[in-house]
KETIDO-410334 format. One record per atom (N, C-alpha, C): residue in one letter; residue number from 0; x, y, z. Coordinates in steps of 0.2 Angstrom, whole numbers. Layout:
// residues N
+------+------+-------+-------+-------+
: sese : keba :  east : north :    up :
+------+------+-------+-------+-------+
:    A :  NUM :     X :     Y :     Z :
...
+------+------+-------+-------+-------+
***
This chain:
// residues 181
+------+------+-------+-------+-------+
: sese : keba :  east : north :    up :
+------+------+-------+-------+-------+
:    X :    0 :    58 :   237 :   569 :
:    X :    0 :    56 :   244 :   566 :
:    X :    0 :    55 :   243 :   558 :
:    X :    1 :    61 :   241 :   555 :
:    X :    1 :    61 :   240 :   548 :
:    X :    1 :    56 :   236 :   545 :
:    X :    2 :    56 :   230 :   548 :
:    X :    2 :    51 :   225 :   546 :
:    X :    2 :    44 :   227 :   547 :
:    X :    3 :    42 :   230 :   553 :
:    X :    3 :    36 :   232 :   554 :
:    X :    3 :    33 :   238 :   549 :
:    X :    4 :    38 :   242 :   548 :
:    X :    4 :    36 :   248 :   543 :
:    X :    4 :    35 :   245 :   536 :
:    X :    5 :    39 :   240 :   535 :
:    X :    5 :    39 :   237 :   528 :
:    X :    5 :    32 :   233 :   527 :
:    X :    6 :    31 :   230 :   533 :
:    X :    6 :    24 :   226 :   532 :
:    X :    6 :    19 :   231 :   531 :
:    X :    7 :    18 :   236 :   535 :
:    X :    7 :    13 :   241 :   534 :
:    X :    7 :    13 :   244 :   527 :
:    X :    8 :    18 :   245 :   524 :
:    X :    8 :    18 :   248 :   517 :
:    X :    8 :    16 :   243 :   512 :
:    X :    9 :    19 :   237 :   513 :
:    X :    9 :    17 :   231 :   508 :
:    X :    9 :    10 :   230 :   509 :
:    X :   10 :     7 :   230 :   515 :
:    X :   10 :     0 :   228 :   516 :
:    X :   10 :    -4 :   233 :   513 :
:    X :   11 :    -3 :   239 :   514 :
:    X :   11 :    -7 :   245 :   512 :
:    X :   11 :    -6 :   246 :   504 :
:    X :   12 :     0 :   246 :   502 :
:    X :   12 :     1 :   247 :   495 :
:    X :   12 :     2 :   242 :   490 :
:    X :   13 :     4 :   236 :   493 :
:    X :   13 :     6 :   230 :   489 :
:    X :   13 :    13 :   230 :   487 :
:    X :   14 :    15 :   224 :   485 :
:    X :   14 :    23 :   224 :   483 :
:    X :   14 :    25 :   229 :   478 :
:    X :   15 :    21 :   228 :   472 :
:    X :   15 :    23 :   232 :   466 :
:    X :   15 :    23 :   240 :   468 :
:    X :   16 :    18 :   242 :   472 :
:    X :   16 :    17 :   249 :   473 :
:    X :   16 :    21 :   252 :   479 :
:    X :   17 :    26 :   248 :   482 :
:    X :   17 :    30 :   250 :   487 :
:    X :   17 :    37 :   249 :   485 :
:    X :   18 :    41 :   255 :   485 :
:    X :   18 :    48 :   255 :   483 :
:    X :   18 :    52 :   254 :   489 :
:    X :   19 :    58 :   253 :   488 :
:    X :   19 :    64 :   253 :   493 :
:    X :   19 :    64 :   260 :   496 :
:    X :   20 :    63 :   265 :   491 :
:    X :   20 :    63 :   272 :   493 :
:    X :   20 :    58 :   274 :   498 :
:    X :   21 :    52 :   271 :   497 :
:    X :   21 :    46 :   272 :   502 :
:    X :   21 :    48 :   269 :   509 :
:    X :   22 :    51 :   263 :   509 :
:    X :   22 :    53 :   260 :   515 :
:    X :   22 :    58 :   264 :   518 :
:    X :   23 :    63 :   266 :   515 :
:    X :   23 :    69 :   270 :   517 :
:    X :   23 :    66 :   276 :   520 :
:    X :   24 :    61 :   280 :   517 :
:    X :   24 :    58 :   286 :   520 :
:    X :   24 :    55 :   285 :   526 :
:    X :   25 :    51 :   279 :   526 :
:    X :   25 :    47 :   277 :   532 :
:    X :   25 :    51 :   275 :   538 :
:    X :   26 :    57 :   272 :   537 :
:    X :   26 :    61 :   270 :   542 :
:    X :   26 :    67 :   273 :   544 :
:    X :   27 :    69 :   278 :   539 :
:    X :   27 :    75 :   282 :   540 :
:    X :   27 :    81 :   277 :   540 :
:    X :   28 :    80 :   271 :   536 :
:    X :   28 :    86 :   267 :   535 :
:    X :   28 :    88 :   268 :   528 :
:    X :   29 :    94 :   268 :   526 :
:    X :   29 :    96 :   270 :   520 :
:    X :   29 :    95 :   264 :   515 :
:    X :   30 :    94 :   265 :   509 :
:    X :   30 :    93 :   260 :   503 :
:    X :   30 :    98 :   255 :   504 :
:    X :   31 :   104 :   257 :   504 :
:    X :   31 :   110 :   252 :   504 :
:    X :   31 :   110 :   248 :   510 :
:    X :   32 :   108 :   250 :   515 :
:    X :   32 :   107 :   246 :   521 :
:    X :   32 :   102 :   241 :   521 :
:    X :   33 :    96 :   243 :   518 :
:    X :   33 :    91 :   238 :   517 :
:    X :   33 :    93 :   233 :   512 :
:    X :   34 :    96 :   235 :   506 :
:    X :   34 :    99 :   230 :   502 :
:    X :   34 :   104 :   225 :   505 :
:    X :   35 :   108 :   228 :   509 :
:    X :   35 :   114 :   224 :   512 :
:    X :   35 :   111 :   219 :   517 :
:    X :   36 :   105 :   221 :   520 :
:    X :   36 :   102 :   216 :   525 :
:    X :   36 :    98 :   211 :   522 :
:    X :   37 :    94 :   213 :   516 :
:    X :   37 :    89 :   208 :   513 :
:    X :   37 :    91 :   206 :   506 :
:    X :   38 :    95 :   209 :   503 :
:    X :   38 :    97 :   207 :   496 :
:    X :   38 :    93 :   210 :   491 :
:    X :   39 :    86 :   211 :   492 :
:    X :   39 :    82 :   213 :   487 :
:    X :   39 :    75 :   215 :   490 :
:    X :   40 :    72 :   219 :   487 :
:    X :   40 :    65 :   221 :   489 :
:    X :   40 :    61 :   215 :   490 :
:    X :   41 :    61 :   210 :   485 :
:    X :   41 :    57 :   204 :   486 :
:    X :   41 :    59 :   200 :   492 :
:    X :   42 :    66 :   200 :   493 :
:    X :   42 :    68 :   196 :   499 :
:    X :   42 :    65 :   199 :   506 :
:    X :   43 :    65 :   206 :   506 :
:    X :   43 :    62 :   209 :   512 :
:    X :   43 :    55 :   207 :   512 :
:    X :   44 :    51 :   208 :   507 :
:    X :   44 :    44 :   207 :   506 :
:    X :   44 :    43 :   200 :   509 :
:    X :   45 :    47 :   195 :   506 :
:    X :   45 :    46 :   188 :   508 :
:    X :   45 :    47 :   187 :   515 :
:    X :   46 :    52 :   190 :   518 :
:    X :   46 :    53 :   189 :   525 :
:    X :   46 :    47 :   192 :   529 :
:    X :   47 :    45 :   198 :   527 :
:    X :   47 :    39 :   201 :   531 :
:    X :   47 :    33 :   196 :   530 :
:    X :   48 :    32 :   193 :   524 :
:    X :   48 :    26 :   189 :   523 :
:    X :   48 :    26 :   183 :   527 :
:    X :   49 :    32 :   180 :   527 :
:    X :   49 :    33 :   174 :   532 :
:    X :   49 :    31 :   175 :   539 :
:    X :   50 :    33 :   181 :   541 :
:    X :   50 :    32 :   183 :   548 :
:    X :   50 :    24 :   184 :   549 :
:    X :   51 :    21 :   188 :   544 :
:    X :   51 :    14 :   189 :   544 :
:    X :   51 :    10 :   182 :   544 :
:    X :   52 :    12 :   178 :   540 :
:    X :   52 :     9 :   171 :   539 :
:    X :   52 :     9 :   168 :   546 :
:    X :   53 :    15 :   168 :   549 :
:    X :   53 :    15 :   165 :   556 :
:    X :   53 :    10 :   168 :   561 :
:    X :   54 :     9 :   174 :   561 :
:    X :   54 :     4 :   178 :   565 :
:    X :   54 :    -3 :   175 :   564 :
:    X :   55 :    -4 :   173 :   557 :
:    X :   55 :   -11 :   171 :   556 :
:    X :   55 :   -12 :   164 :   559 :
:    X :   56 :    -6 :   160 :   558 :
:    X :   56 :    -6 :   153 :   561 :
:    X :   56 :    -7 :   154 :   569 :
:    X :   57 :    -4 :   158 :   572 :
:    X :   57 :    -5 :   159 :   579 :
:    X :   57 :   -12 :   161 :   581 :
:    X :   58 :   -15 :   165 :   577 :
:    X :   58 :   -22 :   167 :   578 :
:    X :   58 :   -26 :   161 :   578 :
:    X :   59 :   -26 :   157 :   573 :
:    X :   59 :   -30 :   151 :   573 :
:    X :   59 :   -28 :   146 :   579 :
:    X :   60 :   -22 :   145 :   581 :
:    X :   60 :   -20 :   141 :   586 :
:    X :   60 :   -23 :   144 :   593 :
:    X :   61 :   -22 :   150 :   594 :
:    X :   61 :   -25 :   153 :   600 :
:    X :   61 :   -33 :   152 :   600 :
:    X :   62 :   -36 :   153 :   595 :
:    X :   62 :   -44 :   152 :   595 :
:    X :   62 :   -46 :   145 :   596 :
:    X :   63 :   -42 :   141 :   593 :
:    X :   63 :   -44 :   134 :   594 :
:    X :   63 :   -42 :   131 :   601 :
:    X :   64 :   -39 :   135 :   605 :
:    X :   64 :   -37 :   133 :   612 :
:    X :   64 :   -43 :   136 :   617 :
:    X :   65 :   -47 :   140 :   614 :
:    X :   65 :   -52 :   144 :   618 :
:    X :   65 :   -59 :   139 :   618 :
:    X :   66 :   -62 :   139 :   624 :
:    X :   66 :   -69 :   136 :   624 :
:    X :   66 :   -68 :   129 :   626 :
:    X :   67 :   -74 :   126 :   628 :
:    X :   67 :   -74 :   119 :   630 :
:    X :   67 :   -76 :   115 :   625 :
:    X :   68 :   -79 :   118 :   619 :
:    X :   68 :   -81 :   114 :   613 :
:    X :   68 :   -78 :   117 :   607 :
:    X :   69 :   -78 :   113 :   602 :
:    X :   69 :   -76 :   115 :   595 :
:    X :   69 :   -80 :   121 :   593 :
:    X :   70 :   -87 :   120 :   594 :
:    X :   70 :   -91 :   125 :   592 :
:    X :   70 :   -89 :   132 :   595 :
:    X :   71 :   -87 :   132 :   601 :
:    X :   71 :   -85 :   138 :   605 :
:    X :   71 :   -78 :   141 :   602 :
:    X :   72 :   -74 :   136 :   600 :
:    X :   72 :   -67 :   138 :   597 :
:    X :   72 :   -69 :   141 :   590 :
:    X :   73 :   -73 :   138 :   586 :
:    X :   73 :   -75 :   141 :   579 :
:    X :   73 :   -78 :   148 :   580 :
:    X :   74 :   -82 :   149 :   585 :
:    X :   74 :   -85 :   155 :   586 :
:    X :   74 :   -80 :   161 :   588 :
:    X :   75 :   -76 :   159 :   592 :
:    X :   75 :   -70 :   163 :   595 :
:    X :   75 :   -66 :   165 :   589 :
:    X :   76 :   -64 :   160 :   584 :
:    X :   76 :   -60 :   162 :   578 :
:    X :   76 :   -64 :   167 :   574 :
:    X :   77 :   -70 :   166 :   573 :
:    X :   77 :   -73 :   171 :   568 :
:    X :   77 :   -74 :   177 :   572 :
:    X :   78 :   -75 :   178 :   578 :
:    X :   78 :   -75 :   184 :   582 :
:    X :   78 :   -69 :   188 :   581 :
:    X :   79 :   -63 :   184 :   582 :
:    X :   79 :   -57 :   187 :   581 :
:    X :   79 :   -56 :   190 :   574 :
:    X :   80 :   -58 :   186 :   569 :
:    X :   80 :   -57 :   188 :   562 :
:    X :   80 :   -62 :   195 :   561 :
:    X :   81 :   -68 :   195 :   563 :
:    X :   81 :   -72 :   200 :   562 :
:    X :   81 :   -70 :   206 :   566 :
:    X :   82 :   -67 :   205 :   572 :
:    X :   82 :   -64 :   211 :   576 :
:    X :   82 :   -58 :   214 :   572 :
:    X :   83 :   -54 :   210 :   570 :
:    X :   83 :   -48 :   212 :   567 :
:    X :   83 :   -49 :   216 :   561 :
:    X :   84 :   -54 :   213 :   557 :
:    X :   84 :   -56 :   217 :   550 :
:    X :   84 :   -59 :   223 :   552 :
:    X :   85 :   -64 :   224 :   557 :
:    X :   85 :   -67 :   230 :   559 :
:    X :   85 :   -63 :   235 :   562 :
:    X :   86 :   -58 :   233 :   565 :
:    X :   86 :   -53 :   238 :   568 :
:    X :   86 :   -48 :   241 :   564 :
:    X :   87 :   -48 :   238 :   558 :
:    X :   87 :   -43 :   241 :   553 :
:    X :   87 :   -47 :   247 :   550 :
:    X :   88 :   -44 :   253 :   551 :
:    X :   88 :   -48 :   259 :   548 :
:    X :   88 :   -48 :   259 :   541 :
:    X :   89 :   -43 :   257 :   538 :
:    X :   89 :   -43 :   257 :   530 :
:    X :   89 :   -44 :   251 :   527 :
:    X :   90 :   -47 :   246 :   531 :
:    X :   90 :   -49 :   239 :   529 :
:    X :   90 :   -44 :   236 :   523 :
:    X :   91 :   -38 :   235 :   525 :
:    X :   91 :   -33 :   232 :   520 :
:    X :   91 :   -34 :   225 :   519 :
:    X :   92 :   -38 :   222 :   523 :
:    X :   92 :   -39 :   214 :   522 :
:    X :   92 :   -33 :   211 :   525 :
:    X :   93 :   -31 :   206 :   521 :
:    X :   93 :   -26 :   201 :   524 :
:    X :   93 :   -20 :   201 :   519 :
:    X :   94 :   -14 :   203 :   522 :
:    X :   94 :    -8 :   203 :   518 :
:    X :   94 :    -7 :   196 :   514 :
:    X :   95 :    -8 :   191 :   517 :
:    X :   95 :    -7 :   184 :   513 :
:    X :   95 :   -12 :   184 :   507 :
:    X :   96 :   -19 :   186 :   509 :
:    X :   96 :   -23 :   185 :   503 :
:    X :   96 :   -22 :   191 :   498 :
:    X :   97 :   -20 :   196 :   500 :
:    X :   97 :   -18 :   202 :   495 :
:    X :   97 :   -12 :   199 :   491 :
:    X :   98 :    -7 :   196 :   494 :
:    X :   98 :    -1 :   194 :   491 :
:    X :   98 :    -3 :   188 :   486 :
:    X :   99 :    -8 :   184 :   487 :
:    X :   99 :   -10 :   179 :   482 :
:    X :   99 :   -13 :   182 :   476 :
:    X :  100 :   -17 :   187 :   478 :
:    X :  100 :   -20 :   191 :   472 :
:    X :  100 :   -15 :   194 :   468 :
:    X :  101 :   -10 :   197 :   471 :
:    X :  101 :    -5 :   201 :   467 :
:    X :  101 :     0 :   197 :   464 :
:    X :  102 :     2 :   191 :   467 :
:    X :  102 :     7 :   187 :   464 :
:    X :  102 :     4 :   182 :   459 :
:    X :  103 :    -2 :   180 :   460 :
:    X :  103 :    -5 :   175 :   456 :
:    X :  103 :     0 :   169 :   455 :
:    X :  104 :     1 :   167 :   449 :
:    X :  104 :     6 :   162 :   447 :
:    X :  104 :    13 :   165 :   445 :
:    X :  105 :    14 :   171 :   447 :
:    X :  105 :    21 :   174 :   445 :
:    X :  105 :    26 :   172 :   450 :
:    X :  106 :    25 :   170 :   456 :
:    X :  106 :    30 :   168 :   460 :
:    X :  106 :    28 :   162 :   464 :
:    X :  107 :    32 :   156 :   463 :
:    X :  107 :    30 :   150 :   466 :
:    X :  107 :    31 :   150 :   474 :
:    X :  108 :    36 :   154 :   476 :
:    X :  108 :    38 :   154 :   483 :
:    X :  108 :    32 :   158 :   487 :
:    X :  109 :    29 :   163 :   484 :
:    X :  109 :    24 :   166 :   488 :
:    X :  109 :    18 :   162 :   488 :
:    X :  110 :    16 :   159 :   483 :
:    X :  110 :    10 :   154 :   482 :
:    X :  110 :    11 :   148 :   487 :
:    X :  111 :    17 :   145 :   487 :
:    X :  111 :    19 :   140 :   491 :
:    X :  111 :    18 :   142 :   499 :
:    X :  112 :    21 :   147 :   501 :
:    X :  112 :    20 :   150 :   508 :
:    X :  112 :    13 :   151 :   510 :
:    X :  113 :     9 :   154 :   505 :
:    X :  113 :     2 :   155 :   507 :
:    X :  113 :    -2 :   148 :   507 :
:    X :  114 :     0 :   144 :   503 :
:    X :  114 :    -3 :   137 :   503 :
:    X :  114 :    -1 :   133 :   509 :
:    X :  115 :     5 :   133 :   511 :
:    X :  115 :     7 :   130 :   517 :
:    X :  115 :     4 :   133 :   523 :
:    X :  116 :     3 :   140 :   523 :
:    X :  116 :     0 :   143 :   529 :
:    X :  116 :    -7 :   141 :   530 :
:    X :  117 :   -11 :   141 :   524 :
:    X :  117 :   -18 :   139 :   524 :
:    X :  117 :   -18 :   132 :   526 :
:    X :  118 :   -14 :   128 :   524 :
:    X :  118 :   -15 :   120 :   526 :
:    X :  118 :   -13 :   120 :   533 :
:    X :  119 :    -9 :   124 :   536 :
:    X :  119 :    -7 :   123 :   543 :
:    X :  119 :   -13 :   126 :   547 :
:    X :  120 :   -16 :   131 :   545 :
:    X :  120 :   -22 :   134 :   548 :
:    X :  120 :   -28 :   128 :   548 :
:    X :  121 :   -29 :   125 :   542 :
:    X :  121 :   -34 :   120 :   542 :
:    X :  121 :   -32 :   114 :   546 :
:    X :  122 :   -26 :   112 :   547 :
:    X :  122 :   -24 :   107 :   551 :
:    X :  122 :   -26 :   108 :   558 :
:    X :  123 :   -24 :   114 :   561 :
:    X :  123 :   -26 :   116 :   568 :
:    X :  123 :   -33 :   116 :   569 :
:    X :  124 :   -37 :   118 :   564 :
:    X :  124 :   -45 :   118 :   565 :
:    X :  124 :   -47 :   110 :   565 :
:    X :  125 :   -44 :   107 :   560 :
:    X :  125 :   -46 :    99 :   560 :
:    X :  125 :   -44 :    96 :   566 :
:    X :  126 :   -39 :    97 :   569 :
:    X :  126 :   -37 :    94 :   575 :
:    X :  126 :   -41 :    96 :   581 :
:    X :  127 :   -44 :   102 :   581 :
:    X :  127 :   -48 :   104 :   586 :
:    X :  127 :   -55 :   100 :   585 :
:    X :  128 :   -57 :   100 :   579 :
:    X :  128 :   -63 :    96 :   578 :
:    X :  128 :   -63 :    89 :   579 :
:    X :  129 :   -57 :    86 :   578 :
:    X :  129 :   -56 :    79 :   579 :
:    X :  129 :   -56 :    77 :   586 :
:    X :  130 :   -54 :    82 :   590 :
:    X :  130 :   -53 :    81 :   598 :
:    X :  130 :   -60 :    81 :   601 :
:    X :  131 :   -65 :    84 :   598 :
:    X :  131 :   -71 :    85 :   601 :
:    X :  131 :   -76 :    79 :   601 :
:    X :  132 :   -81 :    80 :   604 :
:    X :  132 :   -86 :    75 :   605 :
:    X :  132 :   -89 :    73 :   598 :
:    X :  133 :   -89 :    66 :   597 :
:    X :  133 :   -92 :    64 :   590 :
:    X :  133 :   -99 :    65 :   589 :
:    X :  134 :  -103 :    68 :   594 :
:    X :  134 :  -110 :    68 :   594 :
:    X :  134 :  -112 :    75 :   591 :
:    X :  135 :  -108 :    79 :   589 :
:    X :  135 :  -110 :    86 :   587 :
:    X :  135 :  -107 :    87 :   580 :
:    X :  136 :  -106 :    93 :   578 :
:    X :  136 :  -103 :    95 :   572 :
:    X :  136 :   -97 :    92 :   570 :
:    X :  137 :   -93 :    90 :   576 :
:    X :  137 :   -87 :    87 :   575 :
:    X :  137 :   -87 :    80 :   571 :
:    X :  138 :   -93 :    77 :   571 :
:    X :  138 :   -94 :    71 :   568 :
:    X :  138 :   -93 :    71 :   560 :
:    X :  139 :   -94 :    77 :   558 :
:    X :  139 :   -93 :    78 :   551 :
:    X :  139 :   -85 :    77 :   549 :
:    X :  140 :   -84 :    76 :   543 :
:    X :  140 :   -77 :    76 :   540 :
:    X :  140 :   -73 :    82 :   543 :
:    X :  141 :   -68 :    81 :   548 :
:    X :  141 :   -65 :    86 :   551 :
:    X :  141 :   -60 :    90 :   546 :
:    X :  142 :   -57 :    86 :   542 :
:    X :  142 :   -53 :    90 :   537 :
:    X :  142 :   -57 :    94 :   532 :
:    X :  143 :   -62 :    92 :   530 :
:    X :  143 :   -66 :    95 :   525 :
:    X :  143 :   -69 :   101 :   528 :
:    X :  144 :   -72 :   100 :   534 :
:    X :  144 :   -75 :   106 :   538 :
:    X :  144 :   -70 :   111 :   540 :
:    X :  145 :   -64 :   109 :   542 :
:    X :  145 :   -59 :   114 :   543 :
:    X :  145 :   -57 :   118 :   537 :
:    X :  146 :   -57 :   115 :   531 :
:    X :  146 :   -55 :   119 :   525 :
:    X :  146 :   -61 :   124 :   524 :
:    X :  147 :   -67 :   122 :   525 :
:    X :  147 :   -73 :   126 :   524 :
:    X :  147 :   -73 :   132 :   529 :
:    X :  148 :   -71 :   131 :   535 :
:    X :  148 :   -70 :   136 :   541 :
:    X :  148 :   -65 :   141 :   539 :
:    X :  149 :   -59 :   139 :   537 :
:    X :  149 :   -54 :   144 :   534 :
:    X :  149 :   -57 :   148 :   528 :
:    X :  150 :   -60 :   144 :   524 :
:    X :  150 :   -63 :   148 :   518 :
:    X :  150 :   -68 :   153 :   520 :
:    X :  151 :   -72 :   152 :   524 :
:    X :  151 :   -77 :   157 :   527 :
:    X :  151 :   -73 :   163 :   530 :
:    X :  152 :   -68 :   161 :   534 :
:    X :  152 :   -64 :   167 :   537 :
:    X :  152 :   -61 :   171 :   532 :
:    X :  153 :   -58 :   168 :   527 :
:    X :  153 :   -55 :   172 :   521 :
:    X :  153 :   -60 :   176 :   518 :
:    X :  154 :   -66 :   173 :   517 :
:    X :  154 :   -72 :   177 :   514 :
:    X :  154 :   -74 :   183 :   518 :
:    X :  155 :   -74 :   182 :   524 :
:    X :  155 :   -76 :   188 :   529 :
:    X :  155 :   -70 :   193 :   528 :
:    X :  156 :   -64 :   191 :   527 :
:    X :  156 :   -59 :   196 :   527 :
:    X :  156 :   -59 :   200 :   520 :
:    X :  157 :   -61 :   196 :   515 :
:    X :  157 :   -62 :   199 :   508 :
:    X :  157 :   -68 :   204 :   508 :
:    X :  158 :   -73 :   202 :   512 :
:    X :  158 :   -79 :   206 :   512 :
:    X :  158 :   -78 :   213 :   516 :
:    X :  159 :   -73 :   212 :   521 :
:    X :  159 :   -72 :   218 :   525 :
:    X :  159 :   -68 :   223 :   520 :
:    X :  160 :   -65 :   221 :   515 :
:    X :  160 :   -61 :   226 :   511 :
:    X :  160 :   -67 :   230 :   507 :
:    X :  161 :   -73 :   227 :   506 :
:    X :  161 :   -78 :   231 :   503 :
:    X :  161 :   -82 :   235 :   507 :
:    X :  162 :   -79 :   236 :   513 :
:    X :  162 :   -82 :   241 :   518 :
:    X :  162 :   -89 :   238 :   521 :
:    X :  163 :   -90 :   232 :   521 :
:    X :  163 :   -96 :   229 :   524 :
:    X :  163 :   -96 :   230 :   531 :
:    X :  164 :  -101 :   232 :   534 :
:    X :  164 :  -101 :   234 :   541 :
:    X :  164 :  -100 :   228 :   546 :
:    X :  165 :   -97 :   230 :   551 :
:    X :  165 :   -95 :   224 :   556 :
:    X :  165 :  -101 :   220 :   558 :
:    X :  166 :  -107 :   223 :   559 :
:    X :  166 :  -113 :   220 :   561 :
:    X :  166 :  -115 :   214 :   556 :
:    X :  167 :  -114 :   216 :   549 :
:    X :  167 :  -115 :   211 :   544 :
:    X :  167 :  -110 :   205 :   544 :
:    X :  168 :  -104 :   207 :   545 :
:    X :  168 :   -99 :   202 :   545 :
:    X :  168 :  -100 :   197 :   551 :
:    X :  169 :  -102 :   200 :   557 :
:    X :  169 :  -103 :   196 :   563 :
:    X :  169 :  -109 :   192 :   561 :
:    X :  170 :  -114 :   194 :   558 :
:    X :  170 :  -121 :   191 :   557 :
:    X :  170 :  -119 :   185 :   552 :
:    X :  171 :  -115 :   186 :   547 :
:    X :  171 :  -113 :   181 :   542 :
:    X :  171 :  -109 :   175 :   546 :
:    X :  172 :  -105 :   177 :   551 :
:    X :  172 :  -101 :   172 :   555 :
:    X :  172 :  -106 :   168 :   559 :
:    X :  173 :  -110 :   172 :   562 :
:    X :  173 :  -115 :   168 :   567 :
:    X :  173 :  -120 :   164 :   563 :
:    X :  174 :  -122 :   166 :   557 :
:    X :  174 :  -126 :   161 :   553 :
:    X :  174 :  -123 :   155 :   551 :
:    X :  175 :  -116 :   156 :   549 :
:    X :  175 :  -112 :   150 :   547 :
:    X :  175 :  -112 :   145 :   553 :
:    X :  176 :  -110 :   148 :   559 :
:    X :  176 :  -109 :   144 :   565 :
:    X :  176 :  -116 :   140 :   567 :
:    X :  177 :  -121 :   144 :   566 :
:    X :  177 :  -128 :   141 :   568 :
:    X :  177 :  -129 :   136 :   563 :
:    X :  178 :  -127 :   136 :   557 :
:    X :  178 :  -128 :   131 :   552 :
:    X :  178 :  -124 :   125 :   553 :
:    X :  179 :  -119 :   125 :   557 :
:    X :  179 :  -115 :   119 :   559 :
:    X :  179 :  -118 :   115 :   565 :
:    X :  180 :  -122 :   119 :   569 :
:    X :  180 :  -125 :   115 :   575 :
:    X :  180 :  -130 :   110 :   573 :
+------+------+-------+-------+-------+
***
């Protein structure tokens, strides 16, 4: 409950604009108890961000397991991203990407976590591409293509924050996938 509510607040308001008092009010957990459990607001945030980043890795992993072809797995991945973005009423984007923007070069731990998460997502996609038939899009450099696929997914997420309609996000994803064929 505490982590979930904290994640929602950090995701909606950012780290800077979320206070321990906000978290306490949302969870009915006293400030002292929060500090006793996590040590600081940043440590709570980082715990939440680690958990969130793992969910992003899990999404990629699940999508890469779908379909009989890498093309199908990539389309599934983009479908999941577009659906997730479109189903957020307030279009908050991605906590990881928002955190990169908020922390920039101010905290190496946040940047390293986000870098490692991105690299893991890229590796999962590259493994799926490398396992596929060498006669289609998979013949391309799997690592480079995987990086590009993750980049496009992150671009779709950022575009969703601009209130771009679901149909346009889906059309962009489809056009990208069609270009790979």
